[in-house]
Backbone as a chain_set.jsonl record, in Angstrom:
{"seq": "MSMPENLETTRGPLTADAIAHTLREAILDGTIGVGVQLKQEALAKRFGVSRIPVREALKRLEAEGLVRHVARQGSVVAAKSIDELVETLDIRIALETRALRLAIPNLTDTDFAAAYEVLQRYEASEVPREWAELNLEFHTVLYRACNRPTLLKMIADTVKGIDLHLRVMQSYSVGRKSSMVDHSDILHACETRDIARAILLLEAHIEHTQTALLDGTSSSKLTRL", "coords": {"N": [[58.518, -73.292, -48.578], [57.381, -76.648, -48.064], [55.036, -79.015, -48.86], [53.342, -79.684, -46.199], [54.448, -83.695, -44.672], [52.653, -84.554, -43.401], [49.149, -84.601, -43.249], [46.385, -83.697, -41.478], [43.586, -86.058, -42.449], [39.945, -86.011, -43.14], [36.796, -88.462, -41.495], [36.15, -91.444, -43.54], [35.365, -92.119, -46.371], [37.673, -91.539, -49.01], [36.303, -88.998, -50.847], [36.609, -86.726, -53.487], [35.191, -83.94, -52.419], [36.272, -84.396, -49.403], [38.894, -84.342, -49.524], [39.259, -81.985, -50.467], [38.488, -80.58, -48.729], [40.019, -81.406, -46.275], [42.704, -80.119, -47.689], [41.617, -77.299, -47.961], [41.258, -76.308, -44.502], [44.164, -76.927, -44.168], [45.755, -74.816, -45.7], [43.636, -72.645, -44.729], [44.4, -72.355, -41.618], [47.249, -72.411, -42.055], [48.676, -74.762, -42.009], [49.712, -75.466, -44.529], [51.459, -73.791, -47.012], [51.472, -69.875, -48.681], [52.332, -70.436, -51.327], [52.882, -73.178, -51.848], [53.688, -75.587, -53.764], [51.396, -78.026, -55.141], [51.001, -80.566, -55.725], [49.486, -83.306, -57.866], [49.746, -86.168, -58.025], [51.487, -86.645, -56.258], [49.585, -86.235, -53.971], [47.821, -87.675, -54.383], [48.886, -89.696, -53.9], [49.654, -89.061, -51.088], [46.791, -89.227, -49.744], [45.714, -91.875, -51.174], [44.396, -92.402, -52.871], [43.38, -92.319, -56.561], [44.036, -89.765, -58.779], [42.152, -88.893, -59.79], [39.517, -87.938, -57.79], [41.61, -86.163, -56.523], [42.32, -84.271, -58.775], [40.25, -83.132, -59.172], [39.463, -82.3, -56.844], [41.123, -79.678, -56.473], [40.449, -78.494, -58.232], [38.259, -77.466, -57.559], [39.103, -75.502, -54.598], [40.49, -73.969, -56.638], [37.946, -72.369, -57.225], [37.212, -71.459, -55.288], [39.477, -69.435, -54.609], [41.817, -70.117, -53.193], [43.229, -71.266, -54.351], [45.645, -71.491, -57.703], [46.458, -71.925, -61.024], [49.35, -72.121, -61.762], [51.114, -71.977, -64.833], [53.799, -74.432, -65.535], [54.281, -74.961, -63.331], [52.226, -75.763, -61.946], [48.959, -76.237, -59.987], [49.034, -74.516, -57.108], [49.294, -72.589, -53.762], [47.37, -69.961, -52.942], [48.752, -66.58, -53.519], [47.49, -63.584, -53.365], [47.14, -60.394, -54.354], [47.264, -56.477, -53.147], [45.312, -54.928, -53.555], [43.429, -56.796, -54.255], [43.308, -58.228, -51.438], [42.604, -55.561, -50.43], [40.047, -55.189, -51.386], [38.672, -57.951, -50.699], [38.941, -57.256, -48.179], [36.404, -55.426, -48.116], [34.51, -56.586, -48.824], [34.487, -58.365, -45.859], [34.259, -55.738, -44.321], [31.429, -55.393, -45.374], [29.613, -58.354, -44.679], [30.091, -58.993, -41.754], [28.788, -56.03, -40.459], [26.224, -56.647, -41.068], [25.901, -58.372, -40.337], [26.283, -58.48, -37.289], [25.15, -56.204, -37.401], [22.11, -58.052, -37.189], [22.788, -58.98, -35.196], [22.568, -57.444, -32.828], [20.706, -56.901, -30.389], [19.438, -59.835, -30.061], [21.097, -60.078, -28.837], [22.985, -60.807, -25.446], [23.621, -61.212, -21.272], [25.103, -62.995, -20.961], [27.086, -63.607, -23.289], [27.635, -61.245, -24.038], [29.206, -61.752, -21.429], [31.044, -63.909, -22.131], [32.491, -62.8, -24.173], [33.742, -60.591, -23.16], [35.834, -62.25, -21.738], [37.181, -63.889, -23.981], [38.84, -61.715, -24.407], [39.996, -61.19, -22.317], [41.572, -63.01, -22.376], [42.326, -62.672, -25.368], [44.726, -60.126, -24.446], [45.971, -61.425, -22.252], [47.681, -62.899, -23.817], [50.769, -63.8, -25.173], [51.629, -64.955, -27.852], [52.009, -64.3, -30.853], [50.796, -65.748, -33.193], [48.18, -66.795, -32.095], [46.645, -65.146, -31.804], [45.438, -63.828, -33.702], [43.383, -66.037, -34.355], [41.789, -65.663, -31.424], [40.878, -62.8, -32.096], [39.225, -63.715, -34.674], [37.132, -65.607, -32.531], [36.714, -64.17, -30.771], [35.045, -61.621, -32.633], [33.175, -63.338, -33.588], [31.339, -63.801, -31.218], [30.314, -62.587, -30.925], [28.7, -61.689, -33.593], [27.377, -64.866, -33.592], [24.644, -64.281, -32.547], [23.343, -63.354, -34.305], [21.828, -65.795, -35.535], [22.131, -66.462, -38.172], [23.521, -68.984, -39.568], [25.425, -69.33, -42.025], [25.959, -67.215, -42.815], [27.719, -66.399, -41.186], [29.556, -68.494, -41.258], [30.271, -67.59, -44.101], [31.829, -65.523, -42.791], [33.239, -66.57, -41.254], [35.023, -67.961, -42.836], [36.252, -66.186, -44.943], [37.879, -64.102, -43.126], [39.636, -66.172, -42.439], [41.139, -66.119, -44.795], [41.783, -63.744, -45.713], [43.126, -63.607, -43.446], [45.335, -65.455, -43.407], [47.309, -64.22, -45.871], [47.472, -61.978, -44.424], [49.25, -62.777, -43.204], [51.737, -63.086, -44.321], [52.613, -60.839, -44.909], [53.276, -59.332, -42.651], [54.503, -59.205, -39.255], [53.099, -59.196, -36.909], [54.477, -58.066, -34.642], [53.544, -56.083, -33.111], [51.347, -53.588, -32.235], [49.015, -55.097, -30.512], [47.732, -53.266, -28.265], [46.606, -51.6, -30.168], [44.231, -52.487, -31.629], [42.527, -54.056, -29.107], [41.843, -52.031, -27.948], [39.928, -50.622, -29.992], [38.161, -53.786, -30.359], [37.139, -53.201, -27.264], [35.774, -50.431, -27.488], [33.783, -51.462, -29.42], [32.515, -53.487, -28.523], [31.548, -52.303, -25.763], [30.024, -50.755, -27.684], [27.992, -52.223, -28.12], [26.933, -53.628, -26.266], [25.462, -51.648, -24.664], [23.618, -51.303, -26.873], [23.638, -49.511, -29.308], [23.434, -49.414, -32.185], [24.072, -48.123, -34.667], [26.218, -46.366, -33.413], [27.669, -49.042, -33.248], [28.141, -49.684, -35.835], [29.805, -48.104, -36.914], [32.347, -48.659, -35.923], [33.776, -50.784, -35.769], [33.402, -50.736, -38.779], [35.281, -49.367, -39.185], [36.739, -50.283, -37.59], [37.768, -52.195, -39.657], [38.325, -51.123, -41.898], [40.975, -49.664, -41.469], [42.666, -51.498, -41.657], [43.024, -51.795, -44.288], [43.347, -49.173, -45.305], [46.399, -49.597, -43.864], [47.331, -51.501, -44.957], [47.201, -50.928, -48.53], [48.548, -47.679, -47.999], [51.209, -49.067, -47.372], [52.702, -49.474, -44.546], [54.006, -50.031, -41.197], [53.942, -53.05, -39.473], [52.315, -53.176, -37.664], [50.159, -51.282, -37.552], [48.842, -53.409, -39.241], [47.446, -55.699, -37.631], [44.901, -54.761, -36.651], [42.809, -56.008, -36.753]], "CA": [[57.749, -73.775, -48.19], [57.319, -77.512, -48.921], [54.313, -79.454, -48.912], [53.99, -81.48, -45.034], [54.469, -84.347, -44.515], [51.775, -85.438, -42.78], [48.348, -84.059, -43.116], [44.812, -84.702, -40.746], [42.668, -86.664, -43.319], [38.358, -86.545, -42.812], [37.061, -89.61, -42.225], [35.286, -91.925, -44.112], [36.003, -92.243, -48.143], [38.297, -89.459, -49.176], [36.257, -88.405, -51.458], [37.134, -84.728, -53.337], [35.021, -83.015, -51.087], [36.853, -84.382, -48.281], [39.776, -83.884, -50.048], [38.503, -80.569, -50.343], [37.961, -79.686, -46.386], [41.498, -81.664, -45.882], [43.328, -79.0, -47.965], [41.706, -76.597, -47.641], [41.247, -76.567, -43.526], [45.435, -77.279, -43.924], [45.377, -74.173, -46.018], [43.361, -71.656, -43.485], [45.645, -72.431, -40.697], [48.748, -71.916, -41.353], [49.743, -75.905, -42.469], [49.956, -75.223, -46.348], [51.935, -72.121, -46.524], [51.707, -69.114, -49.744], [53.413, -70.412, -52.361], [53.862, -74.314, -51.713], [53.137, -76.186, -54.814], [50.624, -79.048, -54.589], [51.633, -81.489, -57.276], [48.646, -84.17, -57.979], [50.649, -86.73, -58.163], [52.596, -86.38, -55.053], [48.562, -86.259, -53.448], [47.068, -88.855, -54.864], [49.866, -91.124, -53.16], [49.315, -89.664, -50.015], [45.152, -89.784, -49.647], [45.532, -92.565, -51.478], [43.659, -92.448, -54.715], [43.359, -91.723, -57.843], [44.609, -88.18, -59.561], [40.852, -87.416, -60.202], [39.679, -86.586, -56.784], [42.885, -84.688, -55.96], [42.403, -83.407, -58.778], [38.241, -82.663, -58.641], [39.285, -80.832, -55.457], [41.901, -78.745, -56.501], [39.967, -77.789, -59.194], [37.135, -75.805, -55.868], [39.62, -74.619, -53.842], [41.431, -73.35, -57.47], [37.132, -71.816, -58.029], [37.558, -70.903, -54.096], [40.365, -68.322, -54.445], [42.476, -70.315, -52.278], [44.201, -72.152, -55.128], [46.173, -70.681, -58.47], [47.134, -72.803, -61.569], [50.575, -71.616, -62.217], [52.494, -72.094, -66.142], [55.201, -75.159, -65.257], [54.226, -75.638, -61.349], [50.685, -77.027, -61.606], [48.244, -76.107, -58.98], [50.124, -73.697, -56.582], [48.563, -71.786, -53.063], [47.805, -68.771, -54.605], [48.915, -65.234, -53.201], [47.206, -62.427, -53.118], [47.79, -59.138, -54.167], [46.799, -55.655, -52.437], [44.046, -54.848, -54.6], [42.346, -58.225, -53.561], [42.761, -58.452, -50.033], [41.724, -54.478, -50.176], [38.614, -55.586, -51.84], [37.954, -58.984, -49.762], [37.618, -56.257, -46.859], [34.905, -55.122, -48.428], [33.469, -57.741, -48.262], [34.586, -58.405, -44.621], [33.126, -55.307, -44.184], [29.96, -56.132, -45.943], [29.176, -59.511, -44.183], [29.911, -58.354, -40.442], [27.995, -55.144, -40.229], [24.868, -57.195, -41.226], [25.466, -60.262, -39.205], [26.634, -56.75, -36.267], [23.564, -55.137, -37.263], [21.338, -58.421, -36.636], [23.279, -60.045, -33.776], [23.051, -56.801, -31.779], [18.976, -57.029, -29.911], [19.686, -60.625, -29.226], [23.224, -60.225, -27.06], [22.15, -60.956, -23.712], [24.305, -60.965, -20.576], [25.955, -64.19, -21.167], [27.235, -63.234, -24.241], [28.947, -60.093, -23.259], [30.784, -62.315, -20.774], [31.898, -64.154, -22.984], [33.47, -61.778, -24.996], [35.254, -59.876, -22.111], [36.501, -63.193, -21.512], [38.227, -63.364, -25.127], [39.484, -59.752, -24.46], [41.04, -60.612, -22.34], [42.693, -64.051, -22.989], [43.731, -61.743, -25.757], [45.515, -59.055, -23.805], [47.398, -62.165, -21.599], [48.515, -64.017, -25.272], [51.934, -63.668, -26.013], [51.716, -65.997, -29.403], [51.049, -63.815, -32.127], [49.828, -66.238, -33.953], [46.833, -66.821, -31.309], [46.05, -62.817, -31.738], [43.99, -64.094, -35.102], [42.074, -67.101, -34.074], [41.179, -65.159, -30.678], [39.984, -61.668, -32.842], [38.293, -64.469, -34.755], [36.758, -65.378, -31.922], [35.318, -62.288, -30.383], [34.021, -61.399, -33.629], [32.043, -64.612, -33.81], [30.571, -64.648, -30.438], [29.067, -60.733, -30.85], [27.617, -62.257, -35.013], [26.741, -65.645, -33.336], [23.698, -64.093, -32.437], [22.319, -62.762, -35.86], [21.061, -66.689, -36.279], [22.554, -66.409, -39.832], [24.805, -69.425, -39.476], [25.995, -69.409, -43.611], [26.873, -66.074, -42.788], [28.056, -66.772, -40.115], [30.7, -69.649, -42.114], [30.95, -66.897, -44.738], [32.829, -64.179, -42.667], [34.627, -67.469, -40.72], [36.117, -68.489, -44.233], [36.776, -65.026, -45.257], [38.608, -64.034, -42.131], [40.395, -66.974, -42.388], [41.351, -66.363, -46.369], [42.835, -63.301, -45.471], [44.713, -63.812, -42.759], [46.487, -66.1, -43.952], [47.483, -63.178, -46.709], [48.429, -61.011, -44.262], [50.558, -63.282, -41.781], [52.6, -62.936, -44.57], [53.21, -59.774, -45.449], [53.679, -58.887, -41.876], [55.105, -59.891, -38.314], [52.303, -59.042, -36.189], [55.15, -58.417, -33.646], [53.43, -55.25, -32.159], [50.37, -53.522, -32.492], [48.004, -55.764, -29.711], [47.035, -52.089, -28.156], [45.241, -50.403, -30.682], [42.872, -53.132, -32.013], [42.074, -54.223, -28.276], [40.851, -50.827, -27.475], [38.699, -51.172, -30.887], [37.348, -54.295, -29.619], [36.594, -52.762, -26.228], [35.028, -49.774, -28.395], [32.863, -51.906, -30.315], [31.625, -53.883, -27.211], [30.198, -51.148, -25.609], [28.51, -49.963, -28.25], [26.68, -53.576, -28.854], [26.278, -53.551, -24.534], [24.486, -50.103, -25.093], [22.361, -51.365, -27.925], [23.821, -48.542, -29.935], [23.408, -50.276, -33.455], [24.552, -47.153, -35.314], [27.442, -46.399, -33.227], [28.1, -50.562, -33.519], [28.502, -50.754, -36.889], [30.991, -47.185, -37.457], [33.752, -48.788, -35.123], [33.768, -51.808, -37.236], [33.622, -49.91, -40.252], [36.603, -48.208, -38.789], [38.323, -51.533, -37.513], [38.164, -53.276, -41.129], [39.397, -49.861, -43.29], [42.699, -49.911, -41.206], [43.401, -52.486, -42.256], [43.04, -51.606, -46.063], [44.783, -48.105, -45.108], [47.604, -49.351, -43.831], [47.967, -52.05, -46.917], [47.885, -49.048, -49.598], [50.373, -47.181, -47.121], [52.243, -50.049, -47.256], [52.965, -49.331, -43.743], [54.046, -51.021, -40.371], [52.815, -53.88, -38.717], [51.932, -52.185, -36.144], [48.551, -51.465, -38.287], [48.123, -54.431, -39.76], [47.228, -56.353, -36.524], [43.507, -54.495, -36.354], [42.246, -57.33, -37.523]], "C": [[57.22, -75.518, -48.796], [56.255, -78.065, -48.287], [54.734, -80.582, -47.147], [54.166, -82.468, -45.673], [53.208, -85.38, -43.887], [50.58, -84.217, -42.965], [47.178, -85.142, -42.692], [43.783, -84.43, -42.075], [40.717, -86.057, -42.687], [37.992, -87.984, -42.44], [36.864, -90.139, -42.602], [36.111, -92.1, -45.415], [36.145, -91.156, -48.778], [37.69, -89.58, -51.397], [36.739, -86.509, -52.829], [36.52, -84.166, -52.51], [35.436, -83.543, -49.679], [38.582, -84.431, -48.438], [40.649, -82.258, -50.275], [39.014, -79.555, -49.429], [39.235, -80.257, -46.185], [42.121, -80.141, -46.23], [43.347, -77.837, -47.952], [41.832, -76.014, -45.917], [43.125, -75.82, -43.1], [46.134, -75.606, -44.78], [45.449, -73.457, -45.253], [44.516, -71.966, -42.628], [47.055, -72.134, -40.441], [49.61, -73.357, -42.322], [51.164, -75.661, -43.566], [50.312, -73.926, -46.077], [51.288, -71.59, -48.555], [52.544, -69.598, -50.232], [53.659, -72.023, -52.554], [52.814, -74.85, -53.489], [52.457, -77.596, -54.59], [50.192, -80.091, -55.942], [50.308, -82.594, -56.791], [49.397, -85.618, -57.617], [50.956, -87.567, -56.842], [51.443, -86.28, -53.479], [48.022, -86.869, -53.719], [48.076, -89.98, -53.656], [49.421, -90.66, -51.728], [47.607, -89.232, -49.131], [45.328, -91.169, -49.469], [44.361, -93.401, -52.382], [44.21, -92.59, -55.24], [43.595, -90.462, -57.908], [42.853, -87.651, -59.435], [39.819, -86.851, -59.599], [40.445, -85.594, -56.084], [42.309, -83.309, -57.055], [40.867, -81.877, -59.758], [38.939, -80.862, -57.493], [40.494, -79.997, -55.534], [41.36, -77.998, -57.231], [38.668, -76.455, -58.17], [37.868, -75.168, -55.568], [40.69, -73.674, -55.362], [39.521, -71.813, -57.301], [36.947, -70.451, -57.014], [38.452, -69.306, -54.014], [41.226, -68.91, -54.125], [44.116, -70.776, -53.096], [44.714, -71.49, -56.912], [46.416, -72.104, -59.462], [48.315, -71.25, -62.156], [51.602, -72.257, -63.837], [53.697, -72.53, -65.401], [55.189, -75.643, -64.043], [52.926, -76.38, -61.437], [50.07, -75.876, -61.041], [49.21, -75.078, -57.009], [48.63, -72.815, -55.144], [48.339, -70.959, -53.65], [47.514, -67.418, -53.438], [47.583, -64.974, -53.543], [47.099, -60.75, -53.126], [46.753, -57.911, -53.986], [45.423, -55.677, -52.788], [42.814, -55.587, -54.129], [41.979, -58.004, -52.809], [42.022, -56.842, -49.33], [39.814, -54.834, -50.509], [38.085, -57.06, -51.422], [38.014, -57.955, -48.653], [37.111, -55.988, -46.466], [33.929, -55.658, -48.151], [33.484, -58.048, -46.878], [33.564, -57.034, -44.116], [31.05, -55.13, -44.607], [29.236, -57.127, -45.176], [28.693, -58.803, -42.998], [29.465, -57.555, -40.125], [26.957, -55.875, -40.537], [24.302, -57.993, -40.967], [26.027, -59.362, -37.457], [25.265, -56.319, -36.259], [22.311, -56.111, -36.394], [21.126, -59.056, -35.538], [22.308, -58.719, -32.309], [21.111, -56.798, -30.676], [19.072, -57.961, -29.885], [20.534, -61.085, -28.821], [22.575, -60.645, -25.632], [24.14, -61.138, -22.682], [25.543, -61.976, -20.106], [26.957, -64.045, -22.605], [28.489, -61.976, -24.661], [29.802, -60.338, -22.371], [31.628, -63.351, -21.066], [32.847, -63.661, -23.912], [34.527, -61.072, -24.473], [36.246, -60.869, -21.934], [37.659, -63.799, -22.699], [38.558, -62.401, -24.72], [40.663, -60.139, -23.753], [42.302, -62.536, -22.012], [43.715, -63.737, -23.769], [44.552, -61.027, -25.609], [46.593, -59.818, -23.537], [48.082, -62.85, -22.933], [49.583, -62.902, -25.955], [52.309, -64.121, -27.357], [51.125, -64.95, -30.243], [50.305, -64.396, -32.939], [47.895, -66.574, -33.122], [46.332, -65.581, -30.888], [44.487, -63.443, -32.993], [43.585, -65.2, -34.394], [41.165, -66.322, -33.004], [40.326, -63.959, -31.106], [38.881, -62.245, -33.798], [36.994, -65.162, -33.775], [35.877, -64.559, -30.899], [34.179, -61.373, -31.042], [32.46, -62.419, -33.303], [30.993, -64.277, -32.262], [29.752, -63.086, -30.352], [28.299, -61.363, -32.133], [26.691, -63.078, -34.267], [25.209, -65.79, -33.604], [22.431, -63.521, -33.609], [21.798, -64.434, -36.702], [21.427, -66.585, -37.665], [23.518, -68.103, -40.229], [25.422, -69.995, -41.339], [26.534, -68.251, -43.803], [27.944, -65.477, -41.976], [29.527, -67.419, -40.815], [31.131, -68.844, -43.801], [31.984, -66.062, -44.392], [33.857, -65.14, -42.188], [35.426, -67.358, -42.029], [36.422, -66.981, -44.88], [38.286, -64.35, -44.539], [39.518, -64.587, -42.46], [41.346, -66.636, -43.763], [42.281, -65.601, -46.696], [43.877, -62.961, -44.204], [45.828, -64.444, -42.325], [47.185, -65.412, -44.997], [48.486, -62.765, -45.871], [49.235, -61.217, -43.654], [51.57, -63.646, -43.284], [53.913, -62.197, -44.849], [53.641, -58.491, -44.597], [53.727, -59.693, -40.768], [54.176, -59.967, -37.564], [52.851, -59.396, -34.705], [55.033, -56.932, -32.416], [51.834, -54.827, -33.039], [49.548, -53.601, -31.637], [47.05, -54.113, -29.811], [45.669, -51.967, -28.522], [44.165, -51.338, -30.839], [42.167, -53.729, -30.253], [41.112, -52.952, -27.864], [40.477, -50.872, -28.667], [37.579, -52.45, -30.203], [36.651, -54.311, -28.677], [35.781, -51.662, -26.562], [33.641, -50.841, -28.703], [32.05, -52.93, -29.496], [30.777, -53.608, -26.457], [28.936, -50.93, -25.87], [27.162, -51.326, -28.181], [26.357, -54.096, -26.84], [24.968, -52.847, -24.403], [23.842, -50.385, -25.805], [22.519, -50.398, -29.034], [24.554, -49.149, -31.769], [24.226, -48.939, -33.896], [25.781, -47.214, -35.5], [28.684, -48.104, -33.639], [29.301, -50.429, -34.963], [29.617, -49.384, -37.252], [32.288, -47.878, -36.826], [33.707, -49.931, -35.861], [34.068, -51.784, -38.379], [35.374, -49.661, -40.429], [36.786, -48.805, -39.113], [38.655, -52.045, -38.702], [39.452, -52.06, -41.913], [40.255, -49.55, -42.361], [43.257, -50.307, -41.829], [43.896, -52.223, -43.987], [43.794, -50.617, -45.59], [45.793, -48.045, -45.473], [48.367, -50.246, -45.434], [48.634, -51.297, -47.939], [48.426, -48.159, -49.559], [51.011, -48.218, -47.344], [52.817, -49.867, -46.384], [53.065, -50.145, -42.938], [52.482, -52.084, -40.344], [52.004, -54.03, -38.113], [50.424, -51.894, -36.724], [48.241, -52.391, -38.789], [47.792, -55.986, -38.651], [45.103, -56.103, -36.175], [42.792, -55.406, -37.38], [40.438, -57.832, -37.079]], "O": [[56.709, -75.586, -49.914], [56.216, -77.797, -47.087], [55.554, -81.458, -46.872], [54.133, -82.518, -46.902], [53.022, -86.594, -43.968], [50.917, -83.038, -42.86], [46.914, -86.307, -42.988], [43.347, -83.392, -42.573], [40.675, -85.721, -41.504], [38.715, -88.848, -42.936], [38.08, -90.311, -42.687], [37.338, -92.202, -45.448], [35.405, -90.219, -49.076], [38.197, -89.925, -52.465], [37.127, -85.405, -52.448], [37.217, -83.725, -51.596], [34.832, -83.02, -48.742], [39.348, -84.548, -47.481], [41.766, -81.741, -50.263], [39.571, -78.46, -49.359], [39.92, -79.333, -45.746], [42.11, -79.196, -45.441], [44.356, -77.132, -47.937], [42.642, -75.087, -45.895], [43.443, -74.899, -42.346], [47.204, -75.284, -44.264], [46.525, -73.152, -44.737], [45.64, -71.771, -43.093], [47.747, -71.825, -39.472], [50.622, -73.259, -43.016], [52.394, -75.646, -43.598], [49.812, -73.126, -45.285], [50.88, -72.373, -49.413], [53.678, -69.391, -49.8], [54.555, -72.324, -53.343], [51.743, -74.516, -53.995], [53.036, -78.335, -53.793], [49.28, -80.162, -56.765], [50.081, -82.762, -55.593], [49.374, -85.828, -56.404], [50.727, -88.739, -56.542], [51.875, -86.251, -52.326], [47.042, -86.718, -52.989], [47.702, -90.811, -52.828], [48.87, -91.51, -51.028], [47.555, -88.988, -47.926], [45.243, -91.776, -48.401], [43.801, -94.495, -52.445], [45.382, -92.928, -55.074], [43.303, -89.881, -56.863], [42.406, -86.545, -59.132], [39.176, -85.889, -60.018], [40.152, -84.629, -55.378], [42.013, -82.148, -56.771], [40.704, -80.804, -60.338], [38.93, -79.634, -57.412], [40.881, -79.586, -54.441], [41.588, -76.794, -57.118], [38.439, -75.245, -58.186], [37.775, -74.022, -56.01], [41.522, -72.826, -55.04], [39.757, -70.605, -57.274], [36.728, -69.268, -57.272], [38.047, -68.294, -53.442], [42.155, -68.428, -54.773], [45.307, -70.72, -52.792], [43.751, -70.867, -57.358], [46.548, -73.204, -58.926], [48.175, -70.119, -62.621], [52.654, -72.889, -63.735], [54.477, -71.783, -64.811], [55.899, -76.566, -63.646], [52.728, -77.51, -60.988], [50.39, -74.731, -61.359], [49.861, -75.581, -56.094], [47.462, -72.559, -55.436], [48.802, -70.805, -54.78], [46.513, -67.246, -52.743], [46.725, -65.779, -53.906], [47.002, -60.027, -52.134], [45.617, -58.016, -54.447], [44.559, -56.407, -52.304], [41.694, -55.219, -53.773], [40.818, -57.62, -52.668], [41.305, -56.734, -48.336], [38.778, -54.669, -49.866], [36.972, -57.341, -51.867], [36.915, -57.79, -48.125], [36.831, -55.922, -45.269], [32.886, -55.442, -47.534], [32.334, -58.038, -46.441], [32.43, -57.17, -43.657], [29.973, -54.835, -44.089], [28.076, -56.788, -44.941], [27.614, -58.224, -42.867], [29.345, -57.77, -38.919], [26.278, -55.433, -39.611], [23.155, -58.43, -41.052], [26.018, -60.125, -36.491], [24.486, -56.138, -35.324], [21.662, -55.667, -35.447], [20.128, -59.517, -34.985], [21.694, -59.041, -31.292], [20.85, -55.685, -31.131], [18.321, -57.897, -28.912], [20.801, -62.236, -28.476], [21.425, -60.567, -25.2], [25.28, -61.167, -23.145], [26.475, -61.854, -19.311], [27.769, -64.968, -22.535], [29.573, -61.891, -25.238], [30.848, -59.712, -22.196], [32.662, -63.67, -20.48], [33.88, -64.217, -24.285], [35.671, -60.887, -24.886], [37.433, -60.543, -21.948], [38.804, -64.11, -22.374], [37.451, -62.318, -25.254], [41.827, -59.847, -24.028], [43.418, -62.796, -21.563], [44.927, -63.934, -23.679], [45.393, -60.991, -26.508], [47.728, -59.61, -23.966], [49.202, -63.334, -22.768], [49.508, -61.91, -26.679], [53.289, -63.64, -27.925], [49.913, -64.753, -30.323], [49.305, -63.883, -33.442], [46.79, -66.525, -33.664], [45.765, -65.183, -29.87], [43.256, -63.428, -33.005], [43.452, -64.738, -33.261], [39.977, -66.173, -33.293], [39.178, -63.896, -30.665], [37.806, -61.655, -33.911], [35.887, -65.226, -34.31], [34.714, -64.487, -30.501], [33.179, -60.78, -30.639], [31.293, -62.218, -32.966], [29.81, -64.598, -32.372], [28.744, -62.765, -29.723], [27.131, -61.636, -31.854], [25.541, -62.688, -34.062], [24.585, -66.611, -34.276], [21.208, -63.385, -33.632], [21.49, -64.523, -37.891], [20.401, -66.714, -38.333], [24.143, -68.144, -41.289], [25.77, -71.157, -41.544], [27.388, -68.029, -44.662], [28.7, -64.509, -42.061], [30.531, -66.707, -40.824], [32.001, -69.294, -44.546], [32.896, -65.759, -45.162], [35.051, -64.954, -42.422], [36.424, -66.644, -42.128], [37.377, -67.213, -45.621], [39.367, -64.152, -45.094], [40.468, -63.911, -42.855], [42.501, -67.033, -43.612], [43.247, -65.866, -47.412], [44.931, -62.336, -44.09], [46.736, -64.287, -41.508], [48.094, -66.192, -45.281], [49.703, -62.876, -46.02], [50.066, -60.371, -43.324], [52.195, -64.699, -43.16], [55.122, -62.397, -44.964], [54.049, -57.388, -44.96], [53.199, -60.802, -40.856], [54.118, -61.148, -37.224], [52.427, -60.206, -33.88], [55.752, -56.652, -31.456], [51.322, -55.396, -34.003], [48.947, -52.543, -31.451], [46.233, -53.731, -30.649], [44.537, -52.051, -28.044], [43.127, -51.088, -30.227], [40.943, -53.788, -30.364], [39.922, -52.981, -27.548], [40.946, -52.005, -28.774], [36.49, -52.196, -29.688], [35.654, -55.032, -28.647], [34.756, -51.731, -25.884], [32.604, -50.77, -28.044], [30.9, -53.172, -29.861], [29.679, -54.127, -26.257], [27.817, -50.868, -25.362], [25.932, -51.29, -28.196], [25.511, -54.916, -26.484], [23.838, -53.258, -24.141], [22.878, -49.628, -25.692], [21.565, -50.36, -29.811], [25.689, -49.212, -32.242], [25.246, -48.81, -33.219], [26.473, -47.588, -36.446], [29.837, -48.213, -34.056], [30.47, -50.768, -35.15], [30.453, -49.776, -38.066], [33.348, -47.546, -37.357], [33.501, -49.613, -37.032], [34.808, -52.547, -39.0], [36.228, -49.738, -41.312], [37.068, -48.938, -40.304], [39.827, -52.377, -38.88], [40.636, -52.083, -42.251], [40.317, -48.353, -42.644], [44.176, -49.885, -42.531], [44.944, -52.485, -44.577], [44.967, -50.915, -45.366], [46.361, -47.416, -46.364], [49.184, -49.996, -46.32], [49.808, -51.054, -48.221], [48.89, -47.582, -50.542], [51.986, -47.665, -47.854], [53.995, -49.951, -46.731], [52.511, -51.209, -43.215], [51.297, -52.125, -40.673], [51.097, -54.856, -38.003], [49.516, -52.46, -36.115], [47.019, -52.42, -38.934], [47.951, -57.14, -39.048], [44.304, -56.908, -35.697], [42.394, -55.306, -38.54], [39.923, -58.817, -37.608]]}, "num_chains": 1, "name": "protein.A"}
């Protein structure tokens, strides 16, 4: 995969922050794929800037783990090993269980209705790419009542980052039903304010993907995100 010809840039002066933001979003949404080489000269020309802000932007993305420096290639969109993905899922468990624990006492009927609406769209969707987006939307509906904006952003970035790599490793072709059962069970536990059960279900939901990665199992098991 090569660098896309058109990247949607942020408005305003093209600082290192703005360039990093544009590249980050393009990497996380799959516009720029894993392994794509990010050439400073080409990016500078694309953004209409010198190589200095591009270089700084790439350094920031490297610090975030989205970009790696490879000998004789320069900066490329990073690929993660199985061990790195498993560890990232551990981080997800820590962040998301904390958010859910804080959120459950604050969830309202409006939140539950919104969560059910997302599950209905998830069930109706026949587009695998949409499933990951709807998965994040479902979890976000439940977590946002924690009232911790920084925590919510960390969760969203972590989920998008790992989804980027899982898309490369499997096809999302089957296995939606098991994920929907997990989501329904988690939602029911939230509705009954059973915090302990909701946390256990969420942990198991994410740990299933860890097990699938370690076992090298089929794509059907890796769709439970």
